[in-house]
N, C-alpha and C positions, 0 to 999 in steps of 0.2 A: 557438784561434789568432787569431780575428778579434775577440775580446772581451777588453778590458783590465779584468779583475775588480777590480784595485786602484783604477783610476780610477773605476769604477762605485761602489765603496764610498765614495769621497770625494765624487763629484758627486751621486749619488742619495741616499746614506744619511748623509752627513756624517761618515764614518768610524766608524759605529756597528755595522757588521757585520764578519764575518770572511770574506774571499774564500775560495772553495773550489771544488773540481771533482768531489767524490765524495759519495755518499750518507751518509758517516760523517764527523763532524767531529773535529777534533783533541782535543776533550774526551772522546771515547769511548775506552774501553779497546780497542776493536776497530779503531781508526783505524790505517791503514797508510800511512806516509809514502812508500813506494815506488810507490804508485798515484798517477799524476799525468797531466795532459794536456800537450799541446804548449804551450810558452810563447807569450805574445802576440807576434805577428809579422805586421804588416800586409802587408809585401812578399810573404811566403810565402803568406799567405791569399789575396791578390789573384791570385797566380800560379795557385793551385789552382782558383780560380773561373774564370779564363780558360781553363785546360786542360780544364775540364769540357765546354766546347763549347756550353753553354746560353746562348742569346742573351737578354739582359735578364732574368736570374733574379729572380723575385719570389715572396715568401712572405707569407701572411697570418698575423698574430700576434694571437690572441684574448687580451684583457686585461680582467680584472674591473675595474669602475668604481672609481676611487680615485686620489687625487692622487699618492701615492708609486708606485703600480703604473703609472700613466701616465708618470710621470717616468722610471721604469726602462725602460719600453717605448721611450720616445723616445731614451734613451741607447743602447739596443741597435740601434734603427733607424739612428742616426747611425754607430755602429760598423760595422754591416754595409754601409751605403752606401759607406763608405770602401774596402771591398774589392770592391765591384761587385755587391752583393746588395740588392735593393729590399725593404724590409719595410713592409707595409701594416698599420697598427694597427687592429684591430677592437675598440673599447671596448664591453664587454658587461656587463650587470648580472650579479652573482655567481651567482644561482640559474640564470639562463639559460646562463651559461658552463659550469656543472657539468653541466647537461642535455645541452649540445652535446658536452661531453667524453665523457660516458657513451655517447652515440650515435655518437661518432667522426666528427661532422660539423664538423671544423675541420682546419686545417693545422698550426699550432703553438699552444700554450696556455701562458701564463705563470701559474704558480700556486705556492703554497708548501705546506710540510708541517711539522707541529709536531715530528715526530721521535719515535723510540722508543728506549729504552735498549738493547734487543737489536737487532743488525743485521738480523735477519730482518724486523722490522717496518718497516725503511727500504728494503728491497730487494725481497723476494719478491712482495708484492702489486702492485708497479708494473711489474715486468719479466718475471715468470714467465708462461708462456703462459696459465695458468689464474688469474693474479693478479686479485683483485677490483677493482683500480684500474689495470689495464693498459689505459688508454684509447687508447693508440697502436696497439693490436693487434699489438704486437711479439712475435715468437716466435723462439726460438733453442734447439734441442734440447739443445745442449751446456750452455747456461746453466741450463736447466730441471734437468738432471741434477745439476749442481753445487749448485744451491739445494736440491734435494730431499735430497741427501747431507748438506748442512750442517744440515738439520733433524734428521737422524739421527745426526750425529757425536757421539761420546761424550766428546771432550776439547776443551778450548779451543784447543789447538795445531792440531788437525784442522780446526776451524771457521775459525780464522784463515787457514789455507792455502786453504780453499775460498772464503772471502769475498774474499780477495785475487784469486783467479782470476776470480771473478764480477765484481768491479769493473773489472778490466782488459777483460773482454769488453764490459761496458756502455759503457766509455769508447771502445772501438774502434767499436762499432755506433751509439752515440749515440741510443738511443730516448728518452733523457732527457739534457738538458744541465744540469749542476749549476753554479750560479753563486756562491752564498755561503751562509753559516750565520749566522742571526741570533744576537745575543748578548743574553741576558736578565740583568738585574741585579735581585736581590731584596735587600731590606734588613730586618735584624732585630737584636735585642739579644742579643749573645753571652751576657751574664750572666743574662738573664731568660727566654730561650727555649731549650728543649732538645727533643730528639727529632725534629729536622728534618734530613733528609739531602737534598742537592741532586743531581739526576741530569740528564744532558744531553738532556732531551727537552722542556724548557719547561713541565713540569708540576710544581707544588709539592705535595708530599705532607705532610699535617698529621695523619694518623691517630694518630701517637704524639707530637704536639706538646704541650708543657706549659710553662706560665709558672711560674717559681720565685718570683715576687713578685706581689702584687695589683695592682701598677702596671706596665702594659705600656709599654715604651719602644721606639721605633724609631730606627734610625740608628746602632746600636752598631758594626756592621761590614757590609760588603757581601759578599753571596754571589753570585759570578758563575758563570754557566753558559753554555756555547755550545750552540746548538741542534744536536741530533744528527741532524737530518734532512737533507732534500734542498734543492737550489736549482737548475732550469735557467733558469728564471728564478726558481728553484729555488727547505728542508727545514728549522721551525727548521732549514730548508734551503729554498733556492729552486730551482725547476727549470722547464724547458720541455718539455712533451710534444711529440714530433716525429713527423710523418708519419701522423697518424690518418686523414687523408682518403684516403691511399693504401692503408692497411691496416686497414679497419674490422673490428671484431670481429663 
């Protein structure tokens, strides 16, 4: 509600990413358009901050060193200030930031995720109680049950229903805040390159690639794929891990 994702795309990324609020991008067959957050609304966000009763709310945002990452953090800082929340940017080298995330010694963390084709790879490890990358220490018994059942579900319809419910719980509790999906553009010659299928996870698979000519040409056509992952400052998605300092693993 306090973050204008469309403006962030323009100001920070020059219009090169896809604004989003879920762990699954529109390029994924598992994407569900019914899962969405509240629209950008400064007045309503300001009202909620005031109603919280917290005097001078302040949060530290850990950001890996880098020009774009810092520009994004500064954009978020300005957006949150407009609704009454002070964001302190802690610029940290990437290796140290990962160590702090694993230890739970941070308040919020801006990081990205390359994404996976299957929704389980974009969700389970980040928000399940036993997830290997659940750095915020988030736990929700109902969500755990849903994600466990999704791994056992035998039909796509059943999995879609379960992942829809899972995403709605995540957006309600906000252990992660998804912001956008990176868009990757790959170029190849349609006439001379075969055996390459593009998937929404920013990984190019060439195990079955073959050239039909001894001369390799580039630029014949564009293969576009949108990152399937996260974003809170988010996932071939960007995201922000929230609340680790309060809920260490």
